[in-house]
N, C-alpha and C positions, 0 to 999 in steps of 0.2 A: 406498326402497332407496338405498344409498350409490352415487353415480356415480363411475366410474373410467374416463373416456374415454381413448382412445389418444393424443390430442394436445391441447395447450392451445388453447382457442378464441382466435382472433386478436382483438385489440382495436384500435380506431382511435385513434391518439395524439391528444392534445388539439391545438388549433390552435397554442398556444405551442410545444409540443414539436416540432411539425413545422417550425418556423422555424429558419433557420440562425443560430446564435449569433454566428459571426464576421461575418456580413453585417448583423446587426441588434442588435449588442451594446448600443448606447446606449438602445434602446427596449425591451429585454428586461425581463421581470418575474420576480420570485422568488415562490415559494410563500408564502402567508400561513399562519401557524400557526393551524390549526383547533382544536388541542387546548386552547389557552389559553381559548377561549370556551365550552368544554363544562363541564357540571357534573361533580362527582366521583361518577360512576356507571359501572357496567360497560357500560351500553348507551346509545348516543347515539340517542335516539328522534327520529322525524321531527316537524316542527312540528305543533302542534295543527290538526286539520282537513285535513291533507295526506294524500295517498294513502300506503298502506303501502309501504315500501321493502324489497324483497327483496334479500338478500345475493347477490353473485355467487359467493362462495366461503365455505364453512364448513369449518374444521378442528376435529375434535372427538375426544373420548376420548384426550386427550393430557395431558402434564405441561408446562404453559406457565410458564416462568420469565419473568414479565412485566417484572420490575424496577420495578414500580409498587407502592409500599408500601401503597396503598389496596386492592390486589387482587393480592397477591404471587404466588399460585399458583392458576392457573385450569386448566380442562380443555378449554375450547372458545373459538374465536375466529371472528368473522364479518368479511368484507371486502366492501365495495361500492365499485366503481371502484378508485381508488388509495388508499383510506383504510380503516382499521379501523373497523367499525361497532359491534361489541360484543365484550367479553371477559368470560368468567365461566364459569358452569356450563352444562350442557346446557339447563337451564330458561331461562337468560338468552339463549342464542344461537339455539336451534333454532326459535323463533317467527319468525325472519327467513328461514327456508327458504322458497323459492318453487319454482315448477315448473322454472325454468331454473338453479337454484342448484347449483353443484358442491359435493358434500359428500364430504370425505375423512376416513376413519377413521385416526387416528394410532396406534391400537393401543398406547397407553401411552407412546409415544415423547416425548422431551423436545423442546420448541420454545423458541427464544430470539429476541429481536429480531435482525434482520439485523446482522451484524458490519460495523463501519465502520473501515477502515484509515486512520488519521489522517496517515500519512506513507508514501507509496508512489510508484512511478514507473510508473503504469499506462499512460500515453500512450506512453512510450518502450518499455515492455515489450510493449505490444500491437503496435506497429509491427514488432517483431522476433521475436515469440514463435514463429512458425512456422519461423524460420531457426535457432533456438537449441537446442542439445543441453543439456538440463538435467541437472546433477549433484545438484540439490536432493534431499535425502532418502536418497541412497545411503550405505551404511555401509562399502563396500569400494572402495578405490582401484583394485583389480584389475578390478572390475566397471565402474567409470567409464572405465578405459582400454579395456576390451572394447567398450563402447558408442562410444567415440571412434573406434576402428578400424572398427567396422561402419558408422558414419555416413560416415567418409572414403570408404569403398568405394562409397557410393551418392550422394555429392554431386557434381553435374556442374560442370565449369568454366563460368563464372569464379567460381562460388560458393565460399565457405569453410565449413569446419567451425568452429563457434564455440561455446565454452562461456563464457558471459558472466555469471558470478556466480551467487549463490544457494547457494554451497557453502562448506565450511570444511575446512581441514586436519584439524581435530579431530573431524569426524564420521566419518572413516575409521578402521577398526581398525588400519591401518598407521601412523596418526598422523604423516603426512608429506605433502608436496606431491609431485605428479608431477615427474619429471626431464625435461629437454629431450630426452634420449636416448629416454625412454619415449614422449614425445609424437611425436617424429620417426618412431620405429618404428611407431607406431599409425597415423599419417596418411600417410606416404609422400609421394607427389607432389601430394596434395591440400592446398592452403594451409589452415592452421589457426591459430586464435588462442584461447588459454585465459586468462581473466581471473581473478586471485585478489584478491578484495576490491577496494579502491582502493589496493592496495599495489604490485602487480606484475602483469605479463602475460607470456605465453609465445607467441612466434611460431615456427612450425616453419620448416625450411629452405626449403620451397616458398613459404611466405608471405614470407620475407625477400626472395626473388627477385622476387616479384610487386610488393612495395612498394618495391623498389630500395634496400634498406638495404645499405650497405657500410661500409668502414673510414673513408670520408669523411663519412658522415652525422653531423651535429652533434647533440649533446644539446639538446633543446628546453628552454625555461625551465621550471624546476620538475620536470624529469625527467632520467633517465639511461639510456643504452643500455649494457648490459654487453658487453665485448669480450674475446676470447680472447688468448692470448699473442702471436699474430701481428697483433693489432689488428683482427680481423674481428668483427662483431657476432655474439653467440651466439644471439640471439633472446629474451633476457630483458630486459624493460623495467622500470624502477623509477620509482615516483612518489616524488620527493624535493623537497618533501613532497606536492605536489598532483597530481591525476590527469589533468592536461591531456595528458600523453603517452599515457595510456590512452584518454581521450576521442578524441584525434586519430587514434589507430590504428583504433579502432572506426569512426570517421567515414569512413575511407577504404575500408571494405569495401562490397561491393555491397548495394544496397537492393532490397526487393521492389517490384513494380509497385503502383500505387495500389489496383488491384482486390484484389491479394493482401494489401495492408496492411489493407484493410477486413475481409477474412476473418480475417486474423491477429489483429486487435484484437477481433473478436467471439469468436474462439476463446479468447483470453486472458481476456476477461470471463467466459465460461462456466467457464473453469478456476478462477477465484477464486470464482464462484458455487458451485462444487463444495464449497468450504469454508465456505459460509454468508455470504460477503461480499456485501453489497448496496450498500455505499457506499464511496467512497474519496476521499481528498484527495491529488491529485497534486502533489508538491513541486517540479516542474520538473526541470531538470538540464542539465548540460553537453551541448551539441550539440542541445538541444531548443528550437528557435527558435519564437517566437511572431510571426505566427500560422500560419506554414506547416506546422509539425509538429502543429498542433491540428486540421488540416482533416479528417483521417480520422474523428476522434470527432465533429466537427461534422456531417459527412455522415451518420454513423450516427444521431446525435441527431435530425437533421432528418427522417429516415425512420422514427423510432420503433423503432430496432433496438438500442438500448443495453440491457444487462441489469445494469449496475452504475452507480449514480449517481456523478457525478464533479464535484468542486469542484477546479479546476485552478489552480495558481499559475503566474505568468509570471516568467521567470528571465532576467536580462540575460546576453547571450552574449559581449560584448566588454569585456575589462578596460579600464578607463579611460573607457568610454562608458556606464556604467550609468545615470547620472542622466538624460541625454537620452532613453534608451530608456524608463525607468520613468516619467519625467515625461510623455512622450507617451501611453503606455498608460493611465495613470491619468487623463489629461485626456480621452482619446477614448472610453474605456469608462465606462459607468455602474457605480457601486458595486453596485447591485442588479440586475445583468445576468442573463440566462439564466432558467432555471427550476429546479425541484427535481430535474431529471435531469442537466443539464449547465450549468455556469456557470464563469466566471473568478472565482476567489476573491480573488486579490490578489498582490502582489509576493512573491518568495522562491523557494526557501529561501536562495539567494545574493542578497544585496542589493548588496554591493560585493565585487569579487574580492580586494581586499587586506585584507578583513576576514573571511575564511573559513578555519577552521583545518584542515579536512579530517580525517576520522577514519581516518588512516593510522597505526595503532599500531605499525608497524615503524620509524617515524621519530620524532625528538624533537618536542616541542611547538613549533609554529611561533610566531614572534614577529611581530606585525603592525608595519608601518612607522608612523612618527609621524603621517603624514597620514591614517591610517585613520579616526580620529574625525571629522575634518572631512568626509571623503567620505561616511561613513555618516550623519552628521547631515543633510547636504543631501538625501539620498535619503529617509530615514525621516521627516524633518520635512514634506516635501511629501506623502508618503504619508498621514501622520496628518492633516494639514490638509485633505486631500480625503476623509477618512473611510474610507480603504481599510484592510481588515485586511492583515496581513503576517506573514511568518514568517522566522526567522533561524537559520541553521545554526551551532552551536557545540558542540563536544564537551567542551572543556577549560574548567576554571574560570577560568583566566587570560584566555581569550577572552571568556567570559561577563561577567567583571568589567568589561572595557572596553566591551562592548556596552551593559551596564546603565548605565554612566556616561553614554554618549551619550543613552540613553533618558531618564534622569533630568533631563538638561539640557533636552531637548525638552519634557518634562512640565511644567517650570516655566513655559513659554510656551504650550504647546498640550497640554491634558490627554490622556494616551494611553489612559486607561481608557474612552474613548468608542469605541475600536475594539478588535476582537479581534486580539491579537497572540500569536504562538507562538514559543517557544524550542525549537528542534529538537535532540534528542539529549541533551545535558547529562549526559554520563557521569560527569564528575568535579565537578559543581557543589557548592559549599560550602554549609553551612547558612546563612551570611550572605547568599549570593546567592539562595538559595531564598526567604528572607524578602523580599529586594528584588523578586523576581518577583511575590510575593504582594501587596506594597504597590503595585505598578504595575498590578495587575489582569490579569496575563498568564497564559498557560497553558504547560505543557511537554509536548511530544510525545515520548514515549519509544518505542524500538524494541528488538527482541530481538537486536540485533547482538552483544551480549555473550554470547549463547548460541553464536554462531559464532566470535567473535574473543576471547572472554574469556580463554582460556588464553594466547594471545599477549600480550594486554594485561597479564595477571598476571605473565608473565615479565619484562616491561619496567618495570612500575610497582610491583610488589610486592603482598603480600597485603592490607596495610592499605588501600591505595587501592582495590583490587579489591572489598573487602567492601562498599563503598557506591557501586558503579558499575553503574548509576545508583542513587541513593538514593530509590527510588520511595516507600517508606514514609514517609521524612522529608518528601517533597513533599506527600503527602496530609495528614499531620499538621499541616503548616504552612498548610493551606487552599488550596494551589495547585490549579488545574484541571489534570488529567493525562489525556491521551488516548493510546491505544496504537496502534501501527502496526508495519509490517514493514521499511520501507526497501527493499522489493523493487524491482527484481529482481537487482541486482548485488551489493549489500552482504550481503543475506540472502535467505532464501526467502520466497515470498509466502504460505506456509502459516501462517495466524494461530494455529493450535492449538499450534504449536511455541512461539509467543510467549506464549500463555496458560499453557502448562506452565512456561516460563521465569519468568513473573511469580510463579507459585506456589512454585516450587522454588529459584530463584536459581542453577540449575546450568547448566553449559555442555554442549555436545553430547558432549564427552569424559567427562561425568559428574562434573566437578569442582564441588564445592559452593563457589561463588565468593562470591556476595552474602550478607551477614549476614542472619540470619532476620528481624531487625526491619525490613529493607527489602524483604522479600517481602510478598505480600498473599494473602488467602484467595481461594477460587475465585469466589465471588460478586462480590467487589470487582474481580477481574481481568476478569470479564465486563462489569462496568459500565464499566471503562476502555476496553474495545473497542467499546462501544455509546454510553452516555451521555457518557462523557468525550470521545470523538471528535466526537460531535454538538455539544458545546459549542465545540470548536475551529473549527467551520465555522458557528457561530451558528444551528444548527438543532436546539437542544435541545428546542424545542417541537414538533418534527415527527418526530424520530428517537430511537432508543435505548430506547424503552419500548413494550411491547405494551399499548396503551390506546386506547379509543375516540377517534377523531378524528386519530390519528397516521397517518403514512404506512404503507402495508401492505407492510412489509419483514419477512420471517419466515424463519427457518432451522429446519428439523426435523432433529434430530441423529441420527447413527448409534448413539450411546451416551448414557447418562445422565451428563452432564458433572459433576454434583455428587457422584456416587457411584462413578464408574469409578476403578480404581486410578490413582494420580497419573501414573505413567509412560505410561499409556494415553491420557492427555489428548492426546498428540501424534498418536494414531491417529484421533481424531474427524474425521468429515467430515459434510457435510449430505447427507441423502437426499431432501430436498425444500426448494428455495429459492424463495421468493416475493419479487419486487421489483416495486413499483408495482402490486400486486394481480395480477400475472401469474406463472405458474409459469415460472421461467427455468432451473431445473435440477431433475432428478429421477433417482433411481437406486434400485437394489435393488427392493423391493416396489412402488415407485412409478415404475419405469422406463418404463411405458407412458404416463405423463404427461409425459415429457421432450419438449422442443421437438425438431423435426426436426434430425438431425445436419447439421453444416456440412461443406463439402467439404475434403478434405486437399489444400491447394494452397499452394506447389508440391508436385508429387508426390514429391519427394525429401525433404520436410520431416522433421526428426527427430521431430516430434510424431506423424506418421503411423506411425513405427516404434516409438517408445518411449513416446509419450504425454507428459504433463507430470510432475507430482509422482507418485512411485510409489504404486500402490494398496496399501492396508493388508493385503490378502489375500496379497500376494507375500512374498518373502524378500529379504534383502540391502539393506534400506533402513530409515530411521528408524522407520517405522510397524511 
């Protein structure tokens, strides 16, 4: 009989997984790829003469999109420990059933490899998730303001109401931003901050008083404070062109206690598990200091409580001091640190502050200073010499051109194809520079921010530029490795299915057909970019991205048939059963009884307790 227990059985984490990465980074070990040593069969049999190995978990009677060309569509899969044991038919898999094997009937549902977000900000998102009111997925500005008002009424001092990204002007039927008057009316005496992309922010009157903004407050470098006719700050902040004014404002807001940060991070991991994400690459960020802001994830990792694998980048925080920070980190940490659940991946996405163009499409393309090349060469050369992978943020072709010039100079002395390096964003990359990336053996991590900002981008740069922003099809035809991600939680939503829809359709949330058809991809290719492509980005293509014997047991069972559902319903897909590391980490609907025990709503005024995260597809007034 098929077993359907009420709760997932606890598993004792391995010895490596229980260790603290930040306390033992130099001696940490990474997972060795098992799949490379296995024969090309659906079943990895035990060695001759050994005792039979029973599976811990079997999923059967499903439609498995394995992404394995040798076994493209299977119906059953077996898991033992943290690895897949067999993939194939009932005949292949059911012999591994033992007296303690959990067997789950998929009832014809589609299962895919766990999704891997190749560019997100999970660490920062987790530290703040329980404090943030999400507008992700709402289609009505009126509803967004109603939620803002409701949350203001339940947020106690000294806390703020904060809407910190993940939404777009063009997702609303009103096709506009909120006004300061509307924000002030909704929030009253509760301080509030609303972030719009990395372009601008809104502080209400109460927030201006708390932060001490007045007519004497100077504009910070790279930013501007709007003033009224009397010279008083209105509450509107502009990134001109970089977001340090926005980073700095957010950094002045109250933080959760360490205990609540642990809970908040677990909550956020479960929220992304809800969409089938089992792995993520954290791209660092402004205000995200290493090692202090990595301690929460390190603690969860040490106790075996992570439900999303994480390869985290380290991001220098002080302009002008990037080299000593990155030199120290790459000297003190081992390249092959951590394990297959948590490790430091390498420097980025900012390497030098004077060489970042910031994807602020309301401002002109920034021009780097003449010393940028020398500063970047020093950092990247040391990184490559020490064998570290790295990633570099650049949206505009002008920026990419100068970065590749530095990389080609280094490559003449120290070959860069021996390390994995990633170009992030690349919205306006030229065909010539795509070829240069391919020649240098790099990859490009793309995100769905053009679904959120595409209409604004098109207004500023025109239809011709927008038609190939970014040119995903051209990248793939040139042989470049491409991985897909979200850039959540500030620039875009953490929902990967919006990204899959965007890859296939090339449309914005306003419905604009922006990207040319030749730069869109088919559904199966889009799924590969979110699984196998991202696995390449973190040098784990032998362990992730394919449902095959010997691979890590990361699986998402979907709410709908991804290959057949009407294209606009791709955005509605969620996972109904997510397995990470062989454990059930999320379950809903028919599998709800298998879900892990709920986590506490803490603090008790959390917006998540009232509104949840991304809107559920069965409701109204949101993208689903």
